N, C-alpha and C positions, 0 to 999 in steps of 0.2 A: 718226731716230725720230722721228714728229709727234704731237702730244698732242690728241685732242680731247676735252676735257670735256664733259659733261653736267651740266645744273644737277643742285643735290639734288633728288630726287624725293621725301622725307619731310621731315617736321618733327618736332624733336627737342620729347618732350613727358615733362618731370623726366627719366628715365633710357631711358624707352621711346621707340622709332621708330613712329613711325605713318605706314608707305608711304602714297603716292597713287596713283592707278591706275596701272597698269604702261602705259609707252610702248613696251615692249621691239618688241612687231610694226614697229611705223613706225620705230624705232631700225634694226631689222636691214633692213627692205626698203628702206633709205638704201643700205646698204652692199653687198643682196646682188647686186643689178644693176649696181653698178660695175667694170666692166674691170680699172681701172687700179688696184686693192687687192688686194696679194698675200694680205697676212694681215692681221689685226687682232682685238687682245684688249679683250671688254669688261670692266670690272671691276665688280663692285658689294662695297662694301668699309664699316666705321664707321671714322671719322679718329678721334682721337686724344681728342676731344672727345665721342664715340658717335653723331656727326652722317652719317646714311645717305649715303653718297656713291655716284654711277655715274657713270665715265667709260671713254674708250678712248684707246688709242695704235695705232699701226702701228711695229711693228718691223721692221729692217732683214731681221734674222736671227731665228729660232727661240729659241737661245740670249740673244741680247741682251734680245728681252723677257722671258724668264725672268728674267735678272737683275735686270731692271729692276722686274717683279715682287718679288722677294726684297728689294729695296731698298726697295719701298713698305712692306713688313710690317716692315724693320727700321727703318722710321721711327714704327712704332706704328699702322697701319693693321691691321685686322682684316678678313682677307678671306671675304668671304659666298658671292661666286660669281664665277667666270673662265671666259670663253668665248673659245677661239681660232675666229675665222671667216675661211673665205676664201673662193674664188668657188663653191664646191661646197656646202659644208656648217659646219653650226657643230658644235664638240666643247667639252663641260664638261671643263674642266681639274680635277685634285684638288689641291684650295686646302691640302693638308697639305703637301704638297711644296716651297713656298714658305714658307721659316723663316727668311728674312733673311742665311742663306750664300748667294752667289754658286755660280750652276751652269754658266755657260760653261766652266769648267775643267775639272770631272768630266766633262761630257759631251763633250769634245772630245780629252781623254785615252782615253775609252772610244772614241770613232770611230777613233783613230789604232789602239788594241789591237784592234778588230774588223777594220779595214783588214788589219792586219799577221795575222792569223788566217786571214783569207780569201787572200792570197798564199803562206800556207804549203802544200807537199805535203800530200797526205794522205798518212799508213803505213796500208798496210794488211797 
């Protein structure tokens, strides 16, 4: 898994965050045209001190990426926005799904159950 931290794009004023102008288009364009990237997760979050953070990483597997997001939440970060990008599109992920608990084991268990269900003959 590779991390690509972005600089803080906001500044802390008291307890409020004042975001700078968005660099979203530039950030996405940089990755959209790269054929070597299978998937990338862009994260916007508040850290433990209330500082606005924006960073990304490239998980080897989707489940690994989900576990990493849950670890980030478990360390006290508050997710504001998570986007999954691939060569074709960007998908906004539901941030409430990441609560600090591991997701890869339940996903793999569900995958095994689904494969078993698909191999069973259908009773008519």
